[in-house]
SEKOLMI-411510 format. One record per atom (N, C-alpha, C): residue in three letters; y, x, z. Coordinates in steps of 0.02 Angstrom, whole numbers, plus 50000, padded with zeros to 5 digits. Layout:
N
ALAYXZ/...
END
This chain:
384
UNK587314696452378/UNK587234698952447/UNK587854702252472/UNK588214705652426/UNK588814709252446/UNK589444706152420/UNK589414699752399/UNK590004696452374/UNK590524696052430/UNK591144697852412/UNK591674698352462/UNK592234693552442/UNK592494689852490/UNK593044685352477/UNK593654687152518/UNK594224684152502/UNK594814685452541/UNK594744682352610/UNK595024685452661/UNK594924683152730/UNK595374677252746/UNK595184671452722/UNK595564665452737/UNK595134660952781/UNK595474656952821/UNK595114652752868/UNK594624648052835/UNK594794644652777/UNK594314640152747/UNK593684643552724/UNK593674650152714/UNK593094653452687/UNK592594655752741/UNK592734654252805/UNK592304656652858/UNK591584654152852/UNK591464647652837/UNK590774645452831/UNK590394649252776/UNK590734650752720/UNK590414654452666/UNK590244661452689/UNK590704664752724/UNK590574671552749/UNK589984671452797/UNK589934666352839/UNK589374665952886/UNK588714665152849/UNK588734661052796/UNK588124660052757/UNK587894666552725/UNK588374670352698/UNK588204676752666/UNK587954681852718/UNK588224681652778/UNK587984686152830/UNK587244684752845/UNK587084678252852/UNK586394676352866/UNK585944678452808/UNK586184677352746/UNK585794679352688/UNK585684686852687/UNK586194690752706/UNK586124697952709/UNK585584700052758/UNK585574696952816/UNK585054698552865/UNK584364697052837/UNK584294691352804/UNK583634689352777/UNK583404694152722/UNK583874695952677/UNK583694700452623/UNK583524707452648/UNK583824709452703/UNK583654715852732/UNK582974715552766/UNK582824709852797/UNK582204709152836/UNK581594707952792/UNK581694705052733/UNK581114703152692/UNK580714709152670/UNK581044715052663/UNK580684721052642/UNK580234723752697/UNK580324721352758/UNK579894723652812/UNK579174721252802/UNK579074716952753/UNK578394714752737/UNK577934720652722/UNK578224726052695/UNK577814731752675/UNK577584735852736/UNK577814733952796/UNK577544737152856/UNK576884733852879/UNK576644729052839/UNK576024725652859/UNK575424730252861/UNK575434735452817/UNK574844739952816/UNK574784743852881/UNK575324747452902/UNK575254750852967/UNK575164746053025/UNK575434740053021/UNK575344735153075/UNK574614733053081/UNK574294731853024/UNK573584729953025/UNK573154735753052/UNK573344741853033/UNK572984747653059/UNK573044747853136/UNK573644746553161/UNK573734746753234/UNK573344741153268/UNK573354735253240/UNK573014729553272/UNK572254730353271/UNK571984734653229/UNK571264735553227/UNK571034741753266/UNK571484744653305/UNK571294750353346/UNK570834747953403/UNK570324751953420/UNK569864749853474/UNK570194749953543/UNK570654754753556/UNK570974755053621/UNK571584750553623/UNK571664747153679/UNK572224742453686/UNK572894746053683/UNK572934751853717/UNK573574755253719/UNK573794757553650/UNK573304759253606/UNK573484761053538/UNK573754755053499/UNK573414749253510/UNK573654743153477/UNK574354741453499/UNK574474741653564/UNK575134739853591/UNK575664744853567/UNK575514751253571/UNK575994756253551/UNK576164755653476/UNK575664754753435/UNK575784754153363/UNK576204747953347/UNK576024742253377/UNK576394736053363/UNK577104736353388/UNK577204738953449/UNK577874739153479/UNK578334743753439/UNK578074749653421/UNK578504754353383/UNK578674751553314/UNK578224748153282/UNK578364745253216/UNK578874739553221/UNK578804735353273/UNK579304730053283/UNK579984733053297/UNK580004738053341/UNK580634741353355/UNK580934744553294/UNK580494747753254/UNK580724750853191/UNK581044745653145/UNK580704739953136/UNK580964734753091/UNK581624731953115/UNK581674730453181/UNK582294727553207/UNK582864732553200/UNK582724738853217/UNK583254743853213/UNK583474745053141/UNK582994745053095/UNK583164746053024/UNK583624740552999/UNK583474734253014/UNK583894728752992/UNK584584729153024/UNK584614730953088/UNK585264731553122/UNK585684737053090/UNK585374742853076/UNK585744748353045/UNK586004746352976/UNK585584742952938/UNK585794740752871/UNK586394736052875/UNK586384731252920/UNK586934726552926/UNK587554729952954/UNK587464734553001/UNK588034738253028/UNK588384742152973/UNK588004745652932/UNK588304749452877/UNK588624744952825/UNK588304739352810/UNK588584734752762/UNK589244731852786/UNK589274730252852/UNK589894727652880/UNK590464732652876/UNK590314739052888/UNK590844744152883/UNK591074744952811/UNK590624744652764/UNK590824745152694/UNK591274739352674/UNK591104733352694/UNK591514727552677/UNK592184727752711/UNK592234730952769/UNK592874731652804/UNK593254737852781/UNK593004741252728/UNK593334747252701/UNK593384752752754/UNK592874753352794/UNK592864758552845/UNK592294763452829/UNK592414769852841/UNK591904774752827/UNK591344774452878/UNK590764776752857/UNK590184777052902/UNK590174784052934/UNK590264784552999/UNK590274791153031/UNK589634794953017/UNK589714801152996/UNK589134805152976/UNK588664806353035/UNK588944807653093/UNK588524808753152/UNK588114802753170/UNK588414796853167/UNK588044790753183/UNK587494789353131/UNK587654790953067/UNK587154789953015/UNK586534794353027/UNK586644800753043/UNK586084805153057/UNK585704802953119/UNK586074800553169/UNK585744798153230/UNK585294792153215/UNK585544787553174/UNK585154781653155/UNK584514783653118/UNK584574788453073/UNK583984790753037/UNK583484794153084/UNK583754798053131/UNK583314801353179/UNK582934796353222/UNK583274790853242/UNK582944785653282/UNK582394782253241/UNK582544780853177/UNK582044777753134/UNK581434782253126/UNK581574788653112/UNK581014793253104/UNK580624794053169/UNK580984794253226/UNK580654794853291/UNK580204788953306/UNK580434782853289/UNK580014776953301/UNK579394777153257/UNK579484779553195/UNK578904780053152/UNK578394785153178/UNK578634790853201/UNK578184796053229/UNK577864793753294/UNK578244790053335/UNK577984787753399/UNK577384783053391/UNK577344779753335/UNK576794774953325/UNK576174778053296/UNK576164784653284/UNK575584787853252/UNK574924786453289/UNK574914786653355/UNK574264785153388/UNK573974778353369/UNK574414773553352/UNK574164766953333/UNK574124765953258/UNK574574768953221/UNK574594767853149/UNK574244773253108/UNK574104778953141/UNK573784784653109/UNK574174786753046/UNK573814788052992/UNK574154790552931/UNK574584785352897/UNK574494779052914/UNK574894773752882/UNK575624773652906/UNK575774777852957/UNK576474778152979/UNK576924780652922/UNK576624784052873/UNK577014786752817/UNK577394781352779/UNK577164775152785/UNK577514769552752/UNK578234768952778/UNK578344770752841/UNK579024770252869/UNK579514774952834/UNK579254780252801/UNK579694784852766/UNK580064781452708/UNK579764776252681/UNK580104772452628/UNK580764769652654/UNK580744766852714/UNK581344763852743/UNK581834769252765/UNK581574774952790/UNK582014780452810/UNK582404782952749/UNK582054783852692/UNK582384786252631/UNK582904781252606/UNK582734774752607/UNK583204769652584/UNK583824769452629/UNK583724770052695/UNK584284770052741/UNK584724776152730/UNK584414781952715/UNK584814788052703/UNK585264787152643/UNK585014784052589/UNK585424782852530/UNK586024778452546/UNK585924773552590/UNK586454768852606/UNK586954771752656/UNK586724776352698/UNK587144778852752/UNK587494785452737/UNK587174789852700/UNK587404796652693/UNK587754797952626/UNK588144803252623/UNK588404805552558/UNK587824807452512/UNK587974807852447/UNK587444808652397/UNK587014814752408/UNK587314820552422/UNK586914826652430/UNK586454826252491/UNK586724823852547/UNK586304823152607/UNK585744818152595/UNK585914812652562/UNK585404807552549/UNK584854810252504/UNK585044814252454/UNK584554817152408/UNK584074821752446/UNK584344825452494/UNK583914829752534/UNK583404825752574/UNK583634820352606/UNK583184816152646/UNK582654813052602/UNK582854810552543/UNK582374807452498/UNK581844812452476/UNK582064818452460/UNK581584823652438/UNK581084825252494/UNK581324825952556/UNK580884827352612/UNK580404821552625/UNK580654815352618/UNK580214809552629/UNK579684809152575/UNK579844811052513/UNK579354810852459/UNK578844816352466/UNK579034822152492/UNK578564827752499/UNK578124827152561/UNK578334823352610/UNK577964822952673/UNK577254820252664/UNK577124814752627/UNK576434812252622/UNK575924817352596/UNK576054820752539/UNK575544825552517/UNK575474831552564/UNK576034833752593/UNK575994839452640/UNK575604837452703/UNK575754831452729/UNK575404829052789/UNK574664828152776/UNK574484825552717/UNK573774824652700/UNK573404831252696/UNK573764836452674/UNK573454843052670/UNK573364846352738/UNK573804844652785/UNK573794847952850/UNK573394844152903/UNK573364837552898/UNK573044833452950/UNK572374830852923/UNK571824832652954/UNK571174830152933/UNK571134822452940/UNK570854819352892/UNK570764812052894/UNK571324808152862/UNK571894811352851/UNK572444807852817/UNK572374808852742/UNK572434803352705/UNK572364803652633/UNK573054804652601/UNK573064807952544/UNK573694808852506/UNK573894802152476/UNK574414799252502/UNK574634792552480/UNK575134793252422/UNK574864793052361/UNK575314793352303/UNK575754787152298/UNK575504781452323/UNK575914775452320/UNK576524775952365/UNK576464779552421/UNK577034780452466/UNK577574784652432/UNK577364789952398/UNK577844794152363/UNK578214790052310/UNK577834786152272/UNK578154781852221/UNK578624776752253/UNK578414773952310/UNK578834768952344/UNK579474772052371/UNK579424778352396/UNK580024781752420/UNK580534782552364/UNK580294785052307/UNK580744786152250/UNK581034779552225/UNK580604774452218/UNK580834767952192/UNK581334764752239/UNK581184764852305/UNK581634761752353/UNK582304765452355/UNK582294772052347/UNK582914775952348/UNK583354774052289/UNK583054773452229/UNK583444771452171/UNK583724764452180/UNK583314759852207/UNK583554753052217/UNK584134752852267/UNK584064756652322/UNK584594756752372/UNK585224760152345/UNK585144765052301/UNK585724768152270/UNK586124762852230/UNK585774758652193/UNK586114753252157/UNK586454748352203/UNK586114746652259/UNK586404742052307/UNK587034745052338/UNK587004751452355/UNK587594754652387/UNK588174755052339/UNK588034756452275/UNK588584756552226/UNK588874749652216/UNK588444744552218/UNK588694737652212/UNK589134735852272/UNK588924737952331/UNK589334736652391/UNK590004740152386/UNK589994746352361/UNK590624750052354/UNK591084746752304/UNK590814744652247/UNK591234741352196/UNK591514734752221/UNK591104731052258/UNK591364724752284/UNK591894725852338/UNK591824731252377/UNK592344732852425/UNK592984734752390/UNK592934738552335/UNK593524740352296/UNK593834734152264/UNK593404729552241/UNK593654723352212/UNK594024719252264/UNK593764718952325/UNK594104715352378/UNK594784718352392/UNK594814725052395/UNK595454728352407/UNK595944726852351/UNK595694726852289/UNK596134725352232/UNK596384718152235/UNK595944713552254/UNK596144706552260/UNK596684705652314/UNK596604709152370/UNK597104708752423/UNK597774711552399/UNK597754717052362/UNK598364720152337/UNK598704715552286/UNK598304712452242/UNK598584707852194/UNK598914701852229/UNK598564699352281/UNK598854693852319/UNK599504695852353/UNK599524701952381/UNK600134704252414/UNK600704704852364/UNK600564707652305/UNK601084708452255/UNK601314701652229/UNK600854696952222/UNK601044690352199/UNK601514686852249/UNK601354687652313/UNK601794684752365/UNK602474688052363/UNK602484694652356/UNK603124698252354/UNK603534696152294/UNK603204695352236/UNK603554693252175/UNK603824686152182/UNK603434681752213/UNK603654674852222/UNK604244674552270/UNK604234678652323/UNK604794678752370/UNK605424681352335/UNK605344686552294/UNK605914689252258/UNK606194684152209/UNK605744680552175/UNK605974675452128/UNK606344669852163/UNK606064667652220/UNK606404662252257/UNK607084664452283/UNK607114670652310/UNK607754673252335/UNK608264673752278/UNK608034676052220/UNK608474676752163/UNK608724669952139/UNK608274665152135/UNK608474658452112/UNK608954655152161/UNK608794655652226/UNK609234652552275/UNK609934655752274/UNK609954662352266/UNK610604665652261/UNK610984663252201/UNK610654662952144/UNK610994660952083/UNK611244653752087/UNK610824649452116/UNK611014642352120/UNK611574641252171/UNK611464643552232/UNK611944642252285/UNK612584646252275/UNK612514652352249/UNK613114656452237/UNK613594652952190/UNK613334650252136/UNK613754646852087/UNK614024640252116/UNK613564636152142/UNK613764629452165/UNK614254629852223/UNK614134634152271/UNK614584634552329/UNK615254637652310/UNK615254642052261/UNK615904644752237/UNK616324639252208/UNK616024635052166/UNK616394629552135/UNK616614624552188/UNK616174623152237/UNK616354618552290/UNK616954621252329/UNK616954627752345/UNK617504630652382/UNK618164630252343/UNK618124631652277/UNK618724631352236/UNK618994624152233/UNK618544619452223/UNK618764612452219/UNK619024609952286/UNK618714612152341/UNK618954610052407/UNK619654612752419/UNK619784618952399/UNK620454621852406/UNK620954617952364/UNK620764616252302/UNK621204612452258/UNK621334605552287/UNK620824602252313/UNK620914595652342/UNK621384595852402/UNK621324601252442/UNK621774601852500/UNK622504602352479/UNK622634605952424/UNK623324606552400/UNK623584600052370/UNK623124595952343/UNK623334589752309/UNK623374583752356/UNK623144584452417/UNK623134578652462/UNK623814575352469/UNK624344579352476/UNK625014576552484/UNK625364575652417/UNK625214580152369/UNK625564579752304/UNK625284574252259/UNK624624573652257/UNK624314568952211/UNK623664566552242/UNK623694561652288/UNK623094559352322/UNK622534557052275/UNK622734553852219/UNK622224551352172/UNK621844557252141/UNK622214562452122/UNK621884568352094/UNK621454571852147/UNK621704571952210/UNK621314574852264/UNK620654571052274/UNK620694564452270/UNK620084560352277/UNK619584561952222/UNK619834563052162/UNK619394564952106/UNK619044571552120/UNK619424576452146/UNK619124582952162/UNK618614582352218/UNK618764578152268/UNK618294577152323/UNK617644573852297/UNK617714569252251/UNK617124566152220/UNK616704571352183/UNK617054575952148/UNK616704581352114/UNK616334585852164/UNK616664587152221/UNK616344591252273/UNK615694587952297/UNK615724581352308/UNK615124577752330/UNK614584578152277/UNK614774577352213/UNK614284577752159/UNK613964584652155/UNK614384589852161/UNK614124596652158/UNK613674598252216/UNK613854595752276/UNK613434596952334/UNK612754593652326/UNK612754587552299/UNK612114584052287/UNK611704587752234/UNK612044590252182/UNK611694593852130/UNK611404600352156/UNK611784603752199/UNK611524609952229/UNK610914608552272/UNK610944603052310/UNK610364601152351/UNK609754599752308/UNK609864596152252/UNK609314594752206/UNK609034601152176/UNK609484605852159/UNK609264612252131/UNK608844616152181/UNK609064616152245/UNK608684619752296/UNK607994616652303/UNK607974610052306/UNK607314606752311/UNK606884608352250/UNK607204608352192/UNK606824610052131/UNK606564617152132/UNK606964621752160/UNK606744628652164/UNK606154629352210/UNK606184626152268/UNK605624626452315/UNK604994623552284/UNK605074618152245/UNK604504615152212/UNK604334618152145/UNK604714623152124/UNK604604626652060/UNK604664621952000/UNK605094616752006/UNK605184612051952/UNK605864612751918/UNK606294617051945/UNK606974617351920/UNK606994621351856/UNK607424619151809/UNK607524622851748/UNK608274623851736/UNK608444628951698/UNK609134630451680/UNK609164630651604/UNK609694627651576/UNK609774628051503/UNK610504629451488/UNK610614632051429/UNK611274634451410/UNK611784628751405/UNK611604623151376/UNK612074617651367/UNK612344615251435/UNK611894614351483/UNK612104611951549/UNK612564617051582/UNK612404623451576/UNK612804628551608/UNK613494629251575/UNK613534628151510/UNK614194628251477/UNK614634622551502/UNK614334616651511/UNK614714611051537/UNK614934612451608/UNK614474615151649/UNK614664616951717/UNK615204622251720/UNK615164627051674/UNK615664632351671/UNK616354629551656/UNK616384624851609/UNK617024621751591/UNK617334618451652/UNK616924614851691/UNK617184611351750/UNK617404616351803/UNK616994621551815/UNK617164626451867/UNK617794630351850/UNK617874632351788/UNK618474636151768/UNK619094631751772/UNK619034625451752/UNK619604620951756/UNK619824619951828/UNK619334619151874/UNK619494618251945/UNK619834624351973/UNK619654630351948/UNK619954636551973/UNK620614638151939/UNK620834633951892/UNK621454635151857/UNK621414640751807/UNK620824641951780/UNK620714647251731/UNK620624644051663/UNK621034646251615/UNK620974643651547/UNK620304645651518/UNK619944640851488/UNK619274642151464/UNK619244641651388/UNK618924646551358/UNK618804646451286/UNK618044646651277/UNK617754640751270/UNK617024640051268/UNK616814636651204/UNK616204637851181/UNK615944634151123/UNK615834626851142/UNK615954622451095/UNK615874615351108/UNK615144613451115/UNK614704616751078/UNK613994615151081/UNK613604621651087/UNK613014621051113/UNK612564626851120/UNK612104627151059/UNK611984633151032/UNK611514633650976/UNK610804632150998/UNK610404630050951/UNK609694628850965/UNK609334635550973/UNK609034636551031/UNK608714642851046/UNK608014641651073/UNK607574646651067/UNK606924646151101/UNK607014645251175/UNK606534642051207/UNK606604640051277/UNK606764645851323/UNK606404651451316/UNK606514657051361/UNK607204660151352/UNK607424660651289/UNK608084663451276/UNK608624658651300/UNK608534652151290/UNK609014647151312/UNK609104647551388/UNK608534648451424/UNK608574648951497/UNK608944655351518/UNK608774660951486/UNK609104667251502/UNK609854666951490/UNK610064664051433/UNK610774663551418/UNK611114658751467/UNK610754653551489/UNK611034649051539/UNK611164652551605/UNK610674656751627/UNK610784660551688/UNK611364665451680/UNK611444668251620/UNK611984672951608/UNK612664669551615/UNK612724663651585/UNK613354659951590/UNK613494658151663/UNK612984655951699/UNK613084654151769/UNK613314660151810/UNK612984665851804/UNK613164671751842/UNK613854674251822/UNK613984674451757/UNK614624677051734/UNK615214672751757/UNK615144666251751/UNK615694661851770/UNK615784661851846/UNK615234662251884/UNK615284662751956/UNK615694668851976/UNK615564674451945/UNK615934680551960/UNK616664680051939/UNK616794676751883/UNK617484675851861/UNK617874671651911/UNK617574666151933/UNK617914661651980/UNK617994664952048/UNK617494668552069/UNK617484671152138/UNK617884677552145/UNK617824682152097/UNK618074688852108/UNK618654691052063/UNK618704688252003/UNK619104691651952/UNK619854690851960/UNK620084685051986/UNK620804683551986/UNK621064682651915/UNK620624680651870/UNK620814680051799/UNK621194673651786/UNK621554673751731/UNK621904667651707/UNK621584664851645/UNK621134668751615/UNK620814666351554/UNK620094669051552/UNK619644664851528/UNK618944666751521/UNK618694664351453/UNK618334668751420/UNK618084667251353/UNK617324668151353/UNK616974663351326/UNK616244663751320/UNK616054663151247/UNK615634667751224/UNK615404667651155/UNK614634667851156/UNK614344663651113/UNK613614663251109/UNK613404663451036/UNK612904667651021/UNK612584667350955/UNK611834667750967/UNK611424667250916/UNK610694667050927/UNK610404673150962/UNK610754678750963/UNK610464684850992/UNK610844687451052/UNK611414684351070/UNK611814687151125/UNK612254681751155/UNK612444682951218/UNK612934678851251/UNK613414683551287/UNK614064681751286/UNK614574686251313/UNK615084682151352/UNK615244684551412/UNK615774681551454/UNK616294686951466/UNK616924685451446/UNK617464690251451/UNK618054686951487/UNK618404690651531/UNK618984687951565/UNK619534693151565/UNK620124691251589/UNK620694695851592/UNK620874697751664/UNK620374697351709/UNK620494698851779/UNK620324705951797/UNK620224707051862/UNK620104713751888/UNK619364715251898/UNK618914710451890/UNK618204711651900/UNK617994710851972/UNK617334711651986/UNK617064710352053/UNK617384714552107/UNK617304721152104/UNK617584725352157/UNK617904731552127/UNK618094731252064/UNK618464736652033/UNK618054741651995/UNK617374741151996/UNK616964745951960/UNK616494742151913/UNK616454744451850/UNK616034740951802/UNK615304740451823/UNK615044745451858/UNK614334745451873/UNK614174742151940/UNK614694739651973/UNK614564736152037/UNK614144730052024/UNK613604729352060/UNK613144723852048/UNK612894720952113/UNK613004714452121/UNK612734711152180/UNK612034708552164/UNK611804704052208/UNK611144701252198/UNK611094697352133/UNK611644694152113/UNK611624690152052/UNK611484694351990/UNK611844699951983/UNK611744704251925/UNK611054707651927/UNK610824709351987/UNK610154712151993/UNK609634707051969/UNK609704700851991/UNK609244695651968/UNK609294694451894/UNK609904694751866/UNK609994693651794/UNK609644699251755/UNK609704705351779/UNK609364710851745/UNK608604709951747/UNK608344707451803/UNK607624706251807/UNK607404700951757/UNK607804695751750/UNK607634690551701/UNK607674693251630/UNK608194697251616/UNK608284699951549/UNK607714704751531/UNK607474708451580/UNK606954713351567/UNK606324710051540/UNK606194703951560/UNK605594700351538/UNK605614699051463/UNK606204698551433/UNK606274697351361/UNK606514703651325/UNK606484709351358/UNK606734715551329/UNK607464715051308/UNK607854711251346/UNK608564710551332/UNK608964715651372/UNK609564717051348/UNK610004722051379/UNK610594718551413/UNK610734720351475/UNK611304717651512/UNK611844723051513/UNK612434721251488/UNK613004725851487/UNK613554723151532/UNK613784727351579/UNK614334725651623/UNK614854731051614/UNK615454729251591/UNK615954734351576/UNK616654731351579/UNK617144735751579/UNK617834733551574/UNK617994731851502/UNK618424727051494/UNK618644725351426/UNK619094730751398/UNK619224730451335/UNK619644735451303/UNK620344735351334/UNK620644741351342/UNK621304741851372/UNK621284742051448/UNK620684741451478/UNK620624741951550/UNK620794735551587/UNK620984730251552/UNK621164723951583/UNK620624718851569/UNK620294716651621/UNK619774711651611/UNK619074714551618/UNK618594710051620/UNK617904711951632/UNK617454708651580/UNK616894711851566/UNK616434709451514/UNK615724709451540/UNK615374703851529/UNK614664703351543/UNK614324701051479/UNK613844704951455/UNK613504703251392/UNK612754704251401/UNK612374699451375/UNK611644700051372/UNK611444699651299/UNK611104704751276/UNK610914705251206/UNK610164705751200/UNK609874701751157/UNK609154701851146/UNK608984707651099/UNK608554712151124/UNK608394718051084/UNK607954716251024/UNK607484711651034/UNK607014709850981/UNK606964702250977/UNK607364699050934/UNK607374691750931/UNK606694688850913/UNK606284692650878/UNK605624689850858/UNK605094690350910/UNK605254693550967/UNK604744694651018/UNK604484688151047/UNK604924683251055/UNK604714676851087/UNK604194673251044/UNK604234674150979/UNK603774670750936/UNK603054673250944/UNK602994679350969/UNK602334682250978/UNK602074681751049/UNK602474679051093/UNK602254678551163/UNK601724673251171/
END
């Protein structure tokens, strides 16, 4: 009855069905008003019959409306105004009292609904007070009004209905909290996916466009000196541009992967195009998939920074099963070891997932820059 879903357009028919079900489940309990209704219909005077029937119908309609109004506010995570809650209870009680000429002592049955509504509308202490008064009213009224019998069943029904409505209200509250949690989880998932996409696009395009720019500059210088070599560089530019486009498409489709061997090969090509002497391993060690991907991203980010910022003449890359290191003899990104752009921020986020440490520092002697990623616990991947 109180199942709550996320507010998406495709779920509207389901929400409508549950709203109708809620109305029906609220209205079905009005069956217990049949006793005072029969009493009213058997009155000898017409005005008593009409008054009793009209007030009971009004009572039932208003009770269902109040129930659905309160349920809607709970599902929308809105508080129920205390003043309106007391007003609704007063109207219910007033309708029950107004029908006494037609329903006589059987009007006490309406107290069951008043108590249940109080539990759903009011804070716990106020609701407990209303329930206690509703339970005490039948025996007190029977003692004070001649001809009215002490209805023990009404007292039992008041207590039972109050307990049942307490469970329903707690269920509504928990489902409202669950809905809020689901919305928050969805919001965080969207934010995480946006951050991941932004990080991946930066890492891909930052590296690829840097290499394209370096090669385009080299091709421009070679056009007059060595046209054949310039044509080779231009062909490489076309290949890199196509590869970057494929990577972007793969990122959008979440199909793209990065591995260490491919990035080492790309690093060799990028460093050569930039005129930087490269000291790289010939082959990549066999690594678990997550570590291989992390080390691949490290090589890509490190080499991109070397080509773009360092002004280095030599770059050295070292890889072992627990760490990868990129070292150059240049000046670094902007002169400070801790300076970090989007690429290093993204690299730290990737490393954090494997409990790896990212180190950015100047090389010994103050000449050159160092980027190192070290796996803190090599055995962690085996347990993931």
